N, C-alpha and C positions, 0 to 999 in steps of 0.2 A: 053517741058519736064520740064523746070524750074517751070512752073506754077503747073504742076502735083506734083512735089516734094514739092513745097511750100504748096499745099493743104494737102498732107499727113502729113507734119510737123504740120500744124494747127490742123488737126484732132487728131493727137497723143498728142499734147500739151493740148487740151481740154478734153482729157480722153475718146474720142469717140471710140478709139481702145484700148482694154485691153485684157489681157489673162484671161481665165476663171479660177476661183479658185475652187478647189474641194469642194464638200459638206462636211461640218464638223459638221453640226447640229445634233441633235438627230433625229433618224428615228422614226417617230410616226406611221408608217404603221401598219395596223392590222385590225382585225374585233372586234367591240365593241358592247357589250350589253348595251342598254340605257333605262333610265326611263326619261320621259319628263312630263312637266307641261305646257300646252298651254292655254293662256288666253281665246281663243275662244272655244277650243275643250276639255279642261280638261286634265286629266292624260292619258298617253299612254306609250307603250313600243315600242322600235325600235331597229334596227340593223344598225350600221354605218360601212362602209368599207373605209379605207384610204389607198391609194397606192402612195408611193413616185414616182415622175417623175424625175429620176436622171439627165437627160440631161437639165432640167430647174432649177435645184437646185444648189445653189452656196454659198459658205461660210456657215454661220449659217442660211441661208434663204432656206427653202424647198418649193417645188412645189408639190402638191398632186392632184390626182383625188379623188373625194369624192362621196359616195353614201349612202343616208339615205333610209331605207326601213321601212315603218310603216304599220302594218296590218290594213286593212280597208281603207287606204288612198293611198297606192301605193308607187312608187319609186320616189326619189328626187335626181337625179344625179347633180353633181356640181363640184366645185374645191375649193382648199384651198391653202393659202400661209402662211407659218410659218416663224417666226423669233425666233429661240430658242424654247421655250416651249409655245409660244403664236401663235395662228393661226386665220386668218380671213377666213371665209367659206361662199361661195355662194351656194345655192341649189334651185332647181325648180322642182315641180311636173311634171311628164311626160305628164299630161293633162293640157295644157296651159289655157283652159277655166276656170279653178278654180282660176287662179291668185294666186296660192299657191306657192310663191317663196319668198326668203329672204336672208338676210345676218346675219351671226353670228360671235361672237368672243369667242374663246375657250382658256382656260388655262389648260395645261397638267402638270401632275406630276406622279411620280411612287408611287404605293401603297406598303404595307409591303411585298407583294408577288413578287415585281419587275415588275408588270404589269402597263402599262400606264393607267391613268384615265384622264378624262377631264370634265370640266364643261363649258357649252356653253350657252350664252345668244343670242337670235336671235330676229330680227325685220323683220316683213313682211309688207311692206307699202301698199299693195293692198288687201291682203286676208281679206275678210269680213270687209272691211272698214279700215283695219289696225290692226295688231296683233303683239304679242310678246310671248316669252316663254323661258323656261330653259330646258336643258338636262344635265343629269349626266350619264357618260358612263365609262365602265370598259372594258379593253382589254380582250378578251377571251383567 
């Protein structure tokens, strides 16, 4: 019993046990209309859907499900992690044979109408030998 209590004290002292803090960051959830510019494919339009995952969001850090839909290319489900108004985003085309997957970083802000907007830079290490692009999106 003493060993068990000592182990609990050690875990508590190292911070391995902690109470979850409620999510206090901005909720970036919504459907967004996007304009993109892809180095390999050129200009395109897309729709992004971001949905907060409250049980995985803590403090100013948000967890999101992410889905990008691009006409002619398909769906790119993924996930995002935010800290305040910055988010890291992973996405992958539902057809794995295309190797059309990547990681992006997005900066969010509100426009004059109070809608969220974001600009995302993304990198795709395998698509067509390596690729990158930008998206500019506005919440509907």
